[in-house]
mmCIF entry with sequence, helices, sheets and N, C-alpha, C, O atoms, coordinates in Angstrom:
data_MODEL
# 
_entry.id   MODEL 
# 
_entity.id                         1 
_entity.type                       polymer 
_entity.pdbx_number_of_molecules   1 
# 
_entity_poly.entity_id                      1 
_entity_poly.type                           'polypeptide(L)' 
_entity_poly.nstd_linkage                   no 
_entity_poly.nstd_monomer                   no 
_entity_poly.pdbx_seq_one_letter_code       MVFDLNGGRSGTDLRWTLLTEQPAPDDRQHRHLCQLIGTLINANLRYTYGQ 
_entity_poly.pdbx_seq_one_letter_code_can   MVFDLNGGRSGTDLRWTLLTEQPAPDDRQHRHLCQLIGTLINANLRYTYGQ 
_entity_poly.pdbx_strand_id                 A 
# 
loop_
_entity_poly_seq.entity_id 
_entity_poly_seq.num 
_entity_poly_seq.mon_id 
_entity_poly_seq.hetero 
1 1  MET n 
1 2  VAL n 
1 3  PHE n 
1 4  ASP n 
1 5  LEU n 
1 6  ASN n 
1 7  GLY n 
1 8  GLY n 
1 9  ARG n 
1 10 SER n 
1 11 GLY n 
1 12 THR n 
1 13 ASP n 
1 14 LEU n 
1 15 ARG n 
1 16 TRP n 
1 17 THR n 
1 18 LEU n 
1 19 LEU n 
1 20 THR n 
1 21 GLU n 
1 22 GLN n 
1 23 PRO n 
1 24 ALA n 
1 25 PRO n 
1 26 ASP n 
1 27 ASP n 
1 28 ARG n 
1 29 GLN n 
1 30 HIS n 
1 31 ARG n 
1 32 HIS n 
1 33 LEU n 
1 34 CYS n 
1 35 GLN n 
1 36 LEU n 
1 37 ILE n 
1 38 GLY n 
1 39 THR n 
1 40 LEU n 
1 41 ILE n 
1 42 ASN n 
1 43 ALA n 
1 44 ASN n 
1 45 LEU n 
1 46 ARG n 
1 47 TYR n 
1 48 THR n 
1 49 TYR n 
1 50 GLY n 
1 51 GLN n 
# 
_struct_asym.id          A 
_struct_asym.entity_id   1 
# 
loop_
_struct_conf.conf_type_id 
_struct_conf.id 
_struct_conf.pdbx_PDB_helix_id 
_struct_conf.beg_label_comp_id 
_struct_conf.beg_label_asym_id 
_struct_conf.beg_label_seq_id 
_struct_conf.pdbx_beg_PDB_ins_code 
_struct_conf.end_label_comp_id 
_struct_conf.end_label_asym_id 
_struct_conf.end_label_seq_id 
_struct_conf.pdbx_end_PDB_ins_code 
_struct_conf.beg_auth_comp_id 
_struct_conf.beg_auth_asym_id 
_struct_conf.beg_auth_seq_id 
_struct_conf.end_auth_comp_id 
_struct_conf.end_auth_asym_id 
_struct_conf.end_auth_seq_id 
_struct_conf.pdbx_PDB_helix_class 
_struct_conf.details 
_struct_conf.pdbx_PDB_helix_length 
HELX_P HELX_P1 AA1 ASP A 27 ? GLY A 38 ? ASP A 27 GLY A 38 1 ? 12 
HELX_P HELX_P2 AA2 THR A 39 ? ALA A 43 ? THR A 39 ALA A 43 3 ? 5  
HELX_P HELX_P3 AA3 ASN A 44 ? THR A 48 ? ASN A 44 THR A 48 1 ? 5  
# 
_struct_conf_type.id          HELX_P 
_struct_conf_type.criteria    ? 
_struct_conf_type.reference   ? 
# 
_struct_sheet.id               AA1 
_struct_sheet.type             ? 
_struct_sheet.number_strands   2 
_struct_sheet.details          ? 
# 
_struct_sheet_order.sheet_id     AA1 
_struct_sheet_order.range_id_1   1 
_struct_sheet_order.range_id_2   2 
_struct_sheet_order.offset       ? 
_struct_sheet_order.sense        anti-parallel 
# 
loop_
_struct_sheet_range.sheet_id 
_struct_sheet_range.id 
_struct_sheet_range.beg_label_comp_id 
_struct_sheet_range.beg_label_asym_id 
_struct_sheet_range.beg_label_seq_id 
_struct_sheet_range.pdbx_beg_PDB_ins_code 
_struct_sheet_range.end_label_comp_id 
_struct_sheet_range.end_label_asym_id 
_struct_sheet_range.end_label_seq_id 
_struct_sheet_range.pdbx_end_PDB_ins_code 
_struct_sheet_range.beg_auth_comp_id 
_struct_sheet_range.beg_auth_asym_id 
_struct_sheet_range.beg_auth_seq_id 
_struct_sheet_range.end_auth_comp_id 
_struct_sheet_range.end_auth_asym_id 
_struct_sheet_range.end_auth_seq_id 
AA1 1 VAL A 2  ? GLY A 8  ? VAL A 2  GLY A 8  
AA1 2 GLY A 11 ? THR A 17 ? GLY A 11 THR A 17 
# 
loop_
_atom_site.group_PDB 
_atom_site.id 
_atom_site.type_symbol 
_atom_site.label_atom_id 
_atom_site.label_alt_id 
_atom_site.label_comp_id 
_atom_site.label_asym_id 
_atom_site.label_entity_id 
_atom_site.label_seq_id 
_atom_site.pdbx_PDB_ins_code 
_atom_site.Cartn_x 
_atom_site.Cartn_y 
_atom_site.Cartn_z 
_atom_site.occupancy 
_atom_site.B_iso_or_equiv 
_atom_site.pdbx_formal_charge 
_atom_site.auth_seq_id 
_atom_site.auth_comp_id 
_atom_site.auth_asym_id 
_atom_site.auth_atom_id 
_atom_site.pdbx_PDB_model_num 
ATOM 1   N N  . MET A 1 1  ? 86.261  21.151 6.703  1.00 0.00 ? 1  MET A N  1 
ATOM 2   C CA . MET A 1 1  ? 86.427  21.151 8.213  1.00 0.00 ? 1  MET A CA 1 
ATOM 3   C C  . MET A 1 1  ? 85.276  20.162 8.767  1.00 0.00 ? 1  MET A C  1 
ATOM 4   O O  . MET A 1 1  ? 84.129  20.162 8.320  1.00 0.00 ? 1  MET A O  1 
ATOM 5   N N  . VAL A 1 2  ? 85.720  19.351 9.764  1.00 0.00 ? 2  VAL A N  1 
ATOM 6   C CA . VAL A 1 2  ? 84.966  18.384 10.394 1.00 0.00 ? 2  VAL A CA 1 
ATOM 7   C C  . VAL A 1 2  ? 84.769  18.810 11.761 1.00 0.00 ? 2  VAL A C  1 
ATOM 8   O O  . VAL A 1 2  ? 85.750  19.248 12.362 1.00 0.00 ? 2  VAL A O  1 
ATOM 9   N N  . PHE A 1 3  ? 83.426  18.736 12.457 1.00 0.00 ? 3  PHE A N  1 
ATOM 10  C CA . PHE A 1 3  ? 83.235  19.050 13.728 1.00 0.00 ? 3  PHE A CA 1 
ATOM 11  C C  . PHE A 1 3  ? 82.752  17.733 14.446 1.00 0.00 ? 3  PHE A C  1 
ATOM 12  O O  . PHE A 1 3  ? 81.857  17.076 13.915 1.00 0.00 ? 3  PHE A O  1 
ATOM 13  N N  . ASP A 1 4  ? 83.243  17.377 15.487 1.00 0.00 ? 4  ASP A N  1 
ATOM 14  C CA . ASP A 1 4  ? 82.846  16.272 16.285 1.00 0.00 ? 4  ASP A CA 1 
ATOM 15  C C  . ASP A 1 4  ? 82.361  16.716 17.773 1.00 0.00 ? 4  ASP A C  1 
ATOM 16  O O  . ASP A 1 4  ? 83.101  17.261 18.591 1.00 0.00 ? 4  ASP A O  1 
ATOM 17  N N  . LEU A 1 5  ? 81.017  16.399 17.982 1.00 0.00 ? 5  LEU A N  1 
ATOM 18  C CA . LEU A 1 5  ? 80.594  16.680 19.330 1.00 0.00 ? 5  LEU A CA 1 
ATOM 19  C C  . LEU A 1 5  ? 80.374  15.439 20.194 1.00 0.00 ? 5  LEU A C  1 
ATOM 20  O O  . LEU A 1 5  ? 79.780  14.465 19.732 1.00 0.00 ? 5  LEU A O  1 
ATOM 21  N N  . ASN A 1 6  ? 80.798  15.459 21.316 1.00 0.00 ? 6  ASN A N  1 
ATOM 22  C CA . ASN A 1 6  ? 80.849  14.391 22.310 1.00 0.00 ? 6  ASN A CA 1 
ATOM 23  C C  . ASN A 1 6  ? 80.129  14.934 23.691 1.00 0.00 ? 6  ASN A C  1 
ATOM 24  O O  . ASN A 1 6  ? 80.726  15.694 24.453 1.00 0.00 ? 6  ASN A O  1 
ATOM 25  N N  . GLY A 1 7  ? 78.831  14.483 23.930 1.00 0.00 ? 7  GLY A N  1 
ATOM 26  C CA . GLY A 1 7  ? 78.163  14.924 25.040 1.00 0.00 ? 7  GLY A CA 1 
ATOM 27  C C  . GLY A 1 7  ? 78.341  14.023 26.271 1.00 0.00 ? 7  GLY A C  1 
ATOM 28  O O  . GLY A 1 7  ? 78.527  12.823 26.064 1.00 0.00 ? 7  GLY A O  1 
ATOM 29  N N  . GLY A 1 8  ? 78.304  14.458 27.462 1.00 0.00 ? 8  GLY A N  1 
ATOM 30  C CA . GLY A 1 8  ? 78.390  13.655 28.474 1.00 0.00 ? 8  GLY A CA 1 
ATOM 31  C C  . GLY A 1 8  ? 77.680  14.459 29.802 1.00 0.00 ? 8  GLY A C  1 
ATOM 32  O O  . GLY A 1 8  ? 76.962  15.437 29.596 1.00 0.00 ? 8  GLY A O  1 
ATOM 33  N N  . ARG A 1 9  ? 77.915  14.016 31.027 1.00 0.00 ? 9  ARG A N  1 
ATOM 34  C CA . ARG A 1 9  ? 77.233  14.647 32.133 1.00 0.00 ? 9  ARG A CA 1 
ATOM 35  C C  . ARG A 1 9  ? 77.843  16.029 32.442 1.00 0.00 ? 9  ARG A C  1 
ATOM 36  O O  . ARG A 1 9  ? 77.193  16.898 33.023 1.00 0.00 ? 9  ARG A O  1 
ATOM 37  N N  . SER A 1 10 ? 79.006  16.186 32.069 1.00 0.00 ? 10 SER A N  1 
ATOM 38  C CA . SER A 1 10 ? 79.637  17.538 32.524 1.00 0.00 ? 10 SER A CA 1 
ATOM 39  C C  . SER A 1 10 ? 79.597  18.570 31.299 1.00 0.00 ? 10 SER A C  1 
ATOM 40  O O  . SER A 1 10 ? 80.199  19.639 31.398 1.00 0.00 ? 10 SER A O  1 
ATOM 41  N N  . GLY A 1 11 ? 78.872  18.235 30.128 1.00 0.00 ? 11 GLY A N  1 
ATOM 42  C CA . GLY A 1 11 ? 78.741  19.139 29.179 1.00 0.00 ? 11 GLY A CA 1 
ATOM 43  C C  . GLY A 1 11 ? 79.051  18.530 27.794 1.00 0.00 ? 11 GLY A C  1 
ATOM 44  O O  . GLY A 1 11 ? 78.995  17.309 27.649 1.00 0.00 ? 11 GLY A O  1 
ATOM 45  N N  . THR A 1 12 ? 79.345  19.272 26.870 1.00 0.00 ? 12 THR A N  1 
ATOM 46  C CA . THR A 1 12 ? 79.642  18.768 25.491 1.00 0.00 ? 12 THR A CA 1 
ATOM 47  C C  . THR A 1 12 ? 81.057  19.200 25.085 1.00 0.00 ? 12 THR A C  1 
ATOM 48  O O  . THR A 1 12 ? 81.440  20.357 25.254 1.00 0.00 ? 12 THR A O  1 
ATOM 49  N N  . ASP A 1 13 ? 81.839  18.225 24.536 1.00 0.00 ? 13 ASP A N  1 
ATOM 50  C CA . ASP A 1 13 ? 83.122  18.599 23.959 1.00 0.00 ? 13 ASP A CA 1 
ATOM 51  C C  . ASP A 1 13 ? 83.067  18.764 22.499 1.00 0.00 ? 13 ASP A C  1 
ATOM 52  O O  . ASP A 1 13 ? 82.440  17.956 21.815 1.00 0.00 ? 13 ASP A O  1 
ATOM 53  N N  . LEU A 1 14 ? 83.711  19.803 21.962 1.00 0.00 ? 14 LEU A N  1 
ATOM 54  C CA . LEU A 1 14 ? 83.692  20.170 20.631 1.00 0.00 ? 14 LEU A CA 1 
ATOM 55  C C  . LEU A 1 14 ? 85.171  19.916 19.965 1.00 0.00 ? 14 LEU A C  1 
ATOM 56  O O  . LEU A 1 14 ? 86.130  20.543 20.416 1.00 0.00 ? 14 LEU A O  1 
ATOM 57  N N  . ARG A 1 15 ? 85.316  19.130 19.051 1.00 0.00 ? 15 ARG A N  1 
ATOM 58  C CA . ARG A 1 15 ? 86.594  19.053 18.489 1.00 0.00 ? 15 ARG A CA 1 
ATOM 59  C C  . ARG A 1 15 ? 86.466  19.286 17.008 1.00 0.00 ? 15 ARG A C  1 
ATOM 60  O O  . ARG A 1 15 ? 85.536  18.746 16.409 1.00 0.00 ? 15 ARG A O  1 
ATOM 61  N N  . TRP A 1 16 ? 87.354  20.072 16.350 1.00 0.00 ? 16 TRP A N  1 
ATOM 62  C CA . TRP A 1 16 ? 87.403  20.373 14.925 1.00 0.00 ? 16 TRP A CA 1 
ATOM 63  C C  . TRP A 1 16 ? 88.577  19.906 14.304 1.00 0.00 ? 16 TRP A C  1 
ATOM 64  O O  . TRP A 1 16 ? 89.636  19.863 14.930 1.00 0.00 ? 16 TRP A O  1 
ATOM 65  N N  . THR A 1 17 ? 88.478  19.522 13.034 1.00 0.00 ? 17 THR A N  1 
ATOM 66  C CA . THR A 1 17 ? 89.584  19.130 12.244 1.00 0.00 ? 17 THR A CA 1 
ATOM 67  C C  . THR A 1 17 ? 89.651  19.816 11.015 1.00 0.00 ? 17 THR A C  1 
ATOM 68  O O  . THR A 1 17 ? 88.680  19.835 10.258 1.00 0.00 ? 17 THR A O  1 
ATOM 69  N N  . LEU A 1 18 ? 90.851  20.455 10.718 1.00 0.00 ? 18 LEU A N  1 
ATOM 70  C CA . LEU A 1 18 ? 90.857  21.179 9.457  1.00 0.00 ? 18 LEU A CA 1 
ATOM 71  C C  . LEU A 1 18 ? 91.440  20.327 8.416  1.00 0.00 ? 18 LEU A C  1 
ATOM 72  O O  . LEU A 1 18 ? 92.576  19.872 8.547  1.00 0.00 ? 18 LEU A O  1 
ATOM 73  N N  . LEU A 1 19 ? 90.676  20.081 7.339  1.00 0.00 ? 19 LEU A N  1 
ATOM 74  C CA . LEU A 1 19 ? 91.232  19.230 6.178  1.00 0.00 ? 19 LEU A CA 1 
ATOM 75  C C  . LEU A 1 19 ? 91.560  20.122 4.989  1.00 0.00 ? 19 LEU A C  1 
ATOM 76  O O  . LEU A 1 19 ? 90.811  20.994 4.550  1.00 0.00 ? 19 LEU A O  1 
ATOM 77  N N  . THR A 1 20 ? 92.713  19.819 4.536  1.00 0.00 ? 20 THR A N  1 
ATOM 78  C CA . THR A 1 20 ? 93.283  20.688 3.504  1.00 0.00 ? 20 THR A CA 1 
ATOM 79  C C  . THR A 1 20 ? 93.726  19.763 2.423  1.00 0.00 ? 20 THR A C  1 
ATOM 80  O O  . THR A 1 20 ? 94.017  18.587 2.641  1.00 0.00 ? 20 THR A O  1 
ATOM 81  N N  . GLU A 1 21 ? 93.769  20.348 1.212  1.00 0.00 ? 21 GLU A N  1 
ATOM 82  C CA . GLU A 1 21 ? 94.359  19.639 -0.048 1.00 0.00 ? 21 GLU A CA 1 
ATOM 83  C C  . GLU A 1 21 ? 95.903  19.774 0.042  1.00 0.00 ? 21 GLU A C  1 
ATOM 84  O O  . GLU A 1 21 ? 96.452  20.634 0.732  1.00 0.00 ? 21 GLU A O  1 
ATOM 85  N N  . GLN A 1 22 ? 96.558  18.856 -0.709 1.00 0.00 ? 22 GLN A N  1 
ATOM 86  C CA . GLN A 1 22 ? 98.107  18.958 -0.722 1.00 0.00 ? 22 GLN A CA 1 
ATOM 87  C C  . GLN A 1 22 ? 98.454  20.038 -1.626 1.00 0.00 ? 22 GLN A C  1 
ATOM 88  O O  . GLN A 1 22 ? 97.712  20.279 -2.578 1.00 0.00 ? 22 GLN A O  1 
ATOM 89  N N  . PRO A 1 23 ? 99.528  20.726 -1.421 1.00 0.00 ? 23 PRO A N  1 
ATOM 90  C CA . PRO A 1 23 ? 100.416 20.593 -0.407 1.00 0.00 ? 23 PRO A CA 1 
ATOM 91  C C  . PRO A 1 23 ? 99.724  21.375 0.965  1.00 0.00 ? 23 PRO A C  1 
ATOM 92  O O  . PRO A 1 23 ? 98.994  22.366 0.929  1.00 0.00 ? 23 PRO A O  1 
ATOM 93  N N  . ALA A 1 24 ? 100.112 20.734 2.003  1.00 0.00 ? 24 ALA A N  1 
ATOM 94  C CA . ALA A 1 24 ? 99.642  21.252 3.364  1.00 0.00 ? 24 ALA A CA 1 
ATOM 95  C C  . ALA A 1 24 ? 100.093 22.691 3.454  1.00 0.00 ? 24 ALA A C  1 
ATOM 96  O O  . ALA A 1 24 ? 101.078 23.103 2.840  1.00 0.00 ? 24 ALA A O  1 
ATOM 97  N N  . PRO A 1 25 ? 99.364  23.420 4.217  1.00 0.00 ? 25 PRO A N  1 
ATOM 98  C CA . PRO A 1 25 ? 99.718  24.866 4.560  1.00 0.00 ? 25 PRO A CA 1 
ATOM 99  C C  . PRO A 1 25 ? 101.095 24.906 5.394  1.00 0.00 ? 25 PRO A C  1 
ATOM 100 O O  . PRO A 1 25 ? 101.406 24.050 6.222  1.00 0.00 ? 25 PRO A O  1 
ATOM 101 N N  . ASP A 1 26 ? 101.847 25.988 5.065  1.00 0.00 ? 26 ASP A N  1 
ATOM 102 C CA . ASP A 1 26 ? 103.008 26.153 5.902  1.00 0.00 ? 26 ASP A CA 1 
ATOM 103 C C  . ASP A 1 26 ? 102.598 26.518 7.350  1.00 0.00 ? 26 ASP A C  1 
ATOM 104 O O  . ASP A 1 26 ? 101.410 26.641 7.648  1.00 0.00 ? 26 ASP A O  1 
ATOM 105 N N  . ASP A 1 27 ? 103.626 26.694 8.273  1.00 0.00 ? 27 ASP A N  1 
ATOM 106 C CA . ASP A 1 27 ? 103.181 26.902 9.680  1.00 0.00 ? 27 ASP A CA 1 
ATOM 107 C C  . ASP A 1 27 ? 102.524 28.292 9.860  1.00 0.00 ? 27 ASP A C  1 
ATOM 108 O O  . ASP A 1 27 ? 101.630 28.487 10.684 1.00 0.00 ? 27 ASP A O  1 
ATOM 109 N N  . ARG A 1 28 ? 103.030 29.264 9.026  1.00 0.00 ? 28 ARG A N  1 
ATOM 110 C CA . ARG A 1 28 ? 102.335 30.649 9.102  1.00 0.00 ? 28 ARG A CA 1 
ATOM 111 C C  . ARG A 1 28 ? 100.969 30.591 8.692  1.00 0.00 ? 28 ARG A C  1 
ATOM 112 O O  . ARG A 1 28 ? 100.110 31.162 9.365  1.00 0.00 ? 28 ARG A O  1 
ATOM 113 N N  . GLN A 1 29 ? 100.671 29.936 7.620  1.00 0.00 ? 29 GLN A N  1 
ATOM 114 C CA . GLN A 1 29 ? 99.313  29.887 6.966  1.00 0.00 ? 29 GLN A CA 1 
ATOM 115 C C  . GLN A 1 29 ? 98.518  29.032 7.985  1.00 0.00 ? 29 GLN A C  1 
ATOM 116 O O  . GLN A 1 29 ? 97.358  29.377 8.212  1.00 0.00 ? 29 GLN A O  1 
ATOM 117 N N  . HIS A 1 30 ? 98.968  28.075 8.548  1.00 0.00 ? 30 HIS A N  1 
ATOM 118 C CA . HIS A 1 30 ? 98.392  27.037 9.419  1.00 0.00 ? 30 HIS A CA 1 
ATOM 119 C C  . HIS A 1 30 ? 97.799  27.904 10.629 1.00 0.00 ? 30 HIS A C  1 
ATOM 120 O O  . HIS A 1 30 ? 96.600  27.854 10.900 1.00 0.00 ? 30 HIS A O  1 
ATOM 121 N N  . ARG A 1 31 ? 98.659  28.662 11.307 1.00 0.00 ? 31 ARG A N  1 
ATOM 122 C CA . ARG A 1 31 ? 98.461  29.497 12.495 1.00 0.00 ? 31 ARG A CA 1 
ATOM 123 C C  . ARG A 1 31 ? 97.244  30.447 12.127 1.00 0.00 ? 31 ARG A C  1 
ATOM 124 O O  . ARG A 1 31 ? 96.247  30.608 12.831 1.00 0.00 ? 31 ARG A O  1 
ATOM 125 N N  . HIS A 1 32 ? 97.490  31.034 10.931 1.00 0.00 ? 32 HIS A N  1 
ATOM 126 C CA . HIS A 1 32 ? 96.292  31.991 10.472 1.00 0.00 ? 32 HIS A CA 1 
ATOM 127 C C  . HIS A 1 32 ? 94.970  31.411 10.288 1.00 0.00 ? 32 HIS A C  1 
ATOM 128 O O  . HIS A 1 32 ? 93.932  31.999 10.591 1.00 0.00 ? 32 HIS A O  1 
ATOM 129 N N  . LEU A 1 33 ? 95.035  30.160 9.750  1.00 0.00 ? 33 LEU A N  1 
ATOM 130 C CA . LEU A 1 33 ? 93.798  29.517 9.547  1.00 0.00 ? 33 LEU A CA 1 
ATOM 131 C C  . LEU A 1 33 ? 93.100  29.037 10.940 1.00 0.00 ? 33 LEU A C  1 
ATOM 132 O O  . LEU A 1 33 ? 91.878  29.023 11.089 1.00 0.00 ? 33 LEU A O  1 
ATOM 133 N N  . CYS A 1 34 ? 93.889  28.707 11.785 1.00 0.00 ? 34 CYS A N  1 
ATOM 134 C CA . CYS A 1 34 ? 93.380  28.317 13.117 1.00 0.00 ? 34 CYS A CA 1 
ATOM 135 C C  . CYS A 1 34 ? 92.929  29.481 13.884 1.00 0.00 ? 34 CYS A C  1 
ATOM 136 O O  . CYS A 1 34 ? 91.978  29.368 14.657 1.00 0.00 ? 34 CYS A O  1 
ATOM 137 N N  . GLN A 1 35 ? 93.568  30.635 13.719 1.00 0.00 ? 35 GLN A N  1 
ATOM 138 C CA . GLN A 1 35 ? 93.077  31.889 14.399 1.00 0.00 ? 35 GLN A CA 1 
ATOM 139 C C  . GLN A 1 35 ? 91.693  32.340 13.851 1.00 0.00 ? 35 GLN A C  1 
ATOM 140 O O  . GLN A 1 35 ? 90.809  32.754 14.601 1.00 0.00 ? 35 GLN A O  1 
ATOM 141 N N  . LEU A 1 36 ? 91.545  32.231 12.414 1.00 0.00 ? 36 LEU A N  1 
ATOM 142 C CA . LEU A 1 36 ? 90.241  32.512 11.841 1.00 0.00 ? 36 LEU A CA 1 
ATOM 143 C C  . LEU A 1 36 ? 89.113  31.643 12.351 1.00 0.00 ? 36 LEU A C  1 
ATOM 144 O O  . LEU A 1 36 ? 88.036  32.105 12.730 1.00 0.00 ? 36 LEU A O  1 
ATOM 145 N N  . ILE A 1 37 ? 89.439  30.289 12.338 1.00 0.00 ? 37 ILE A N  1 
ATOM 146 C CA . ILE A 1 37 ? 88.430  29.422 12.656 1.00 0.00 ? 37 ILE A CA 1 
ATOM 147 C C  . ILE A 1 37 ? 88.046  29.648 14.184 1.00 0.00 ? 37 ILE A C  1 
ATOM 148 O O  . ILE A 1 37 ? 86.875  29.600 14.558 1.00 0.00 ? 37 ILE A O  1 
ATOM 149 N N  . GLY A 1 38 ? 89.082  29.891 15.014 1.00 0.00 ? 38 GLY A N  1 
ATOM 150 C CA . GLY A 1 38 ? 88.706  30.114 16.448 1.00 0.00 ? 38 GLY A CA 1 
ATOM 151 C C  . GLY A 1 38 ? 87.921  31.321 16.649 1.00 0.00 ? 38 GLY A C  1 
ATOM 152 O O  . GLY A 1 38 ? 87.068  31.344 17.536 1.00 0.00 ? 38 GLY A O  1 
ATOM 153 N N  . THR A 1 39 ? 88.154  32.410 15.837 1.00 0.00 ? 39 THR A N  1 
ATOM 154 C CA . THR A 1 39 ? 87.273  33.520 16.014 1.00 0.00 ? 39 THR A CA 1 
ATOM 155 C C  . THR A 1 39 ? 85.853  33.178 15.470 1.00 0.00 ? 39 THR A C  1 
ATOM 156 O O  . THR A 1 39 ? 84.875  33.598 16.088 1.00 0.00 ? 39 THR A O  1 
ATOM 157 N N  . LEU A 1 40 ? 85.716  32.522 14.477 1.00 0.00 ? 40 LEU A N  1 
ATOM 158 C CA . LEU A 1 40 ? 84.421  32.173 13.960 1.00 0.00 ? 40 LEU A CA 1 
ATOM 159 C C  . LEU A 1 40 ? 83.784  31.233 14.916 1.00 0.00 ? 40 LEU A C  1 
ATOM 160 O O  . LEU A 1 40 ? 82.591  31.435 15.142 1.00 0.00 ? 40 LEU A O  1 
ATOM 161 N N  . ILE A 1 41 ? 84.340  30.284 15.492 1.00 0.00 ? 41 ILE A N  1 
ATOM 162 C CA . ILE A 1 41 ? 83.653  29.362 16.589 1.00 0.00 ? 41 ILE A CA 1 
ATOM 163 C C  . ILE A 1 41 ? 83.401  30.139 17.862 1.00 0.00 ? 41 ILE A C  1 
ATOM 164 O O  . ILE A 1 41 ? 82.255  30.173 18.309 1.00 0.00 ? 41 ILE A O  1 
ATOM 165 N N  . ASN A 1 42 ? 84.315  30.718 18.430 1.00 0.00 ? 42 ASN A N  1 
ATOM 166 C CA . ASN A 1 42 ? 84.230  31.377 19.795 1.00 0.00 ? 42 ASN A CA 1 
ATOM 167 C C  . ASN A 1 42 ? 83.536  32.670 19.770 1.00 0.00 ? 42 ASN A C  1 
ATOM 168 O O  . ASN A 1 42 ? 82.467  32.811 20.364 1.00 0.00 ? 42 ASN A O  1 
ATOM 169 N N  . ALA A 1 43 ? 84.117  33.663 19.083 1.00 0.00 ? 43 ALA A N  1 
ATOM 170 C CA . ALA A 1 43 ? 83.685  35.035 19.181 1.00 0.00 ? 43 ALA A CA 1 
ATOM 171 C C  . ALA A 1 43 ? 82.423  35.164 18.540 1.00 0.00 ? 43 ALA A C  1 
ATOM 172 O O  . ALA A 1 43 ? 81.483  35.573 19.222 1.00 0.00 ? 43 ALA A O  1 
ATOM 173 N N  . ASN A 1 44 ? 82.230  34.861 17.243 1.00 0.00 ? 44 ASN A N  1 
ATOM 174 C CA . ASN A 1 44 ? 81.030  34.949 16.449 1.00 0.00 ? 44 ASN A CA 1 
ATOM 175 C C  . ASN A 1 44 ? 79.884  34.193 17.078 1.00 0.00 ? 44 ASN A C  1 
ATOM 176 O O  . ASN A 1 44 ? 78.763  34.701 17.055 1.00 0.00 ? 44 ASN A O  1 
ATOM 177 N N  . LEU A 1 45 ? 80.075  33.069 17.611 1.00 0.00 ? 45 LEU A N  1 
ATOM 178 C CA . LEU A 1 45 ? 79.101  32.363 18.280 1.00 0.00 ? 45 LEU A CA 1 
ATOM 179 C C  . LEU A 1 45 ? 78.516  32.908 19.443 1.00 0.00 ? 45 LEU A C  1 
ATOM 180 O O  . LEU A 1 45 ? 77.309  32.799 19.661 1.00 0.00 ? 45 LEU A O  1 
ATOM 181 N N  . ARG A 1 46 ? 79.382  33.552 20.290 1.00 0.00 ? 46 ARG A N  1 
ATOM 182 C CA . ARG A 1 46 ? 78.930  34.298 21.354 1.00 0.00 ? 46 ARG A CA 1 
ATOM 183 C C  . ARG A 1 46 ? 77.997  35.493 21.034 1.00 0.00 ? 46 ARG A C  1 
ATOM 184 O O  . ARG A 1 46 ? 77.069  35.791 21.785 1.00 0.00 ? 46 ARG A O  1 
ATOM 185 N N  . TYR A 1 47 ? 78.242  36.084 20.029 1.00 0.00 ? 47 TYR A N  1 
ATOM 186 C CA . TYR A 1 47 ? 77.472  37.226 19.573 1.00 0.00 ? 47 TYR A CA 1 
ATOM 187 C C  . TYR A 1 47 ? 76.022  36.743 19.155 1.00 0.00 ? 47 TYR A C  1 
ATOM 188 O O  . TYR A 1 47 ? 75.095  37.544 19.268 1.00 0.00 ? 47 TYR A O  1 
ATOM 189 N N  . THR A 1 48 ? 75.823  35.646 18.744 1.00 0.00 ? 48 THR A N  1 
ATOM 190 C CA . THR A 1 48 ? 74.544  35.039 18.282 1.00 0.00 ? 48 THR A CA 1 
ATOM 191 C C  . THR A 1 48 ? 73.715  34.963 19.536 1.00 0.00 ? 48 THR A C  1 
ATOM 192 O O  . THR A 1 48 ? 72.500  35.155 19.488 1.00 0.00 ? 48 THR A O  1 
ATOM 193 N N  . TYR A 1 49 ? 74.330  34.694 20.632 1.00 0.00 ? 49 TYR A N  1 
ATOM 194 C CA . TYR A 1 49 ? 73.622  34.500 21.911 1.00 0.00 ? 49 TYR A CA 1 
ATOM 195 C C  . TYR A 1 49 ? 73.523  35.754 22.777 1.00 0.00 ? 49 TYR A C  1 
ATOM 196 O O  . TYR A 1 49 ? 73.005  35.719 23.893 1.00 0.00 ? 49 TYR A O  1 
ATOM 197 N N  . GLY A 1 50 ? 74.058  36.921 22.206 1.00 0.00 ? 50 GLY A N  1 
ATOM 198 C CA . GLY A 1 50 ? 73.880  38.204 22.912 1.00 0.00 ? 50 GLY A CA 1 
ATOM 199 C C  . GLY A 1 50 ? 74.860  38.296 24.093 1.00 0.00 ? 50 GLY A C  1 
ATOM 200 O O  . GLY A 1 50 ? 74.581  39.012 25.054 1.00 0.00 ? 50 GLY A O  1 
ATOM 201 N N  . GLN A 1 51 ? 75.975  37.606 24.048 1.00 0.00 ? 51 GLN A N  1 
ATOM 202 C CA . GLN A 1 51 ? 76.963  37.678 25.146 1.00 0.00 ? 51 GLN A CA 1 
ATOM 203 C C  . GLN A 1 51 ? 78.185  38.600 24.705 1.00 0.00 ? 51 GLN A C  1 
ATOM 204 O O  . GLN A 1 51 ? 79.123  38.793 25.478 1.00 0.00 ? 51 GLN A O  1 
# 
């Protein structure tokens, strides 16, 4: 996974790219991976700040 951060006056933008080996995951597996990553980035990160 690659994270790109781009900061500006209004804040910081985060873009992440999931890199996989061939064959690429099917749609179901892709959605599952995105959900897991979203939980890791969003929910678990909030817990580290006590929110």
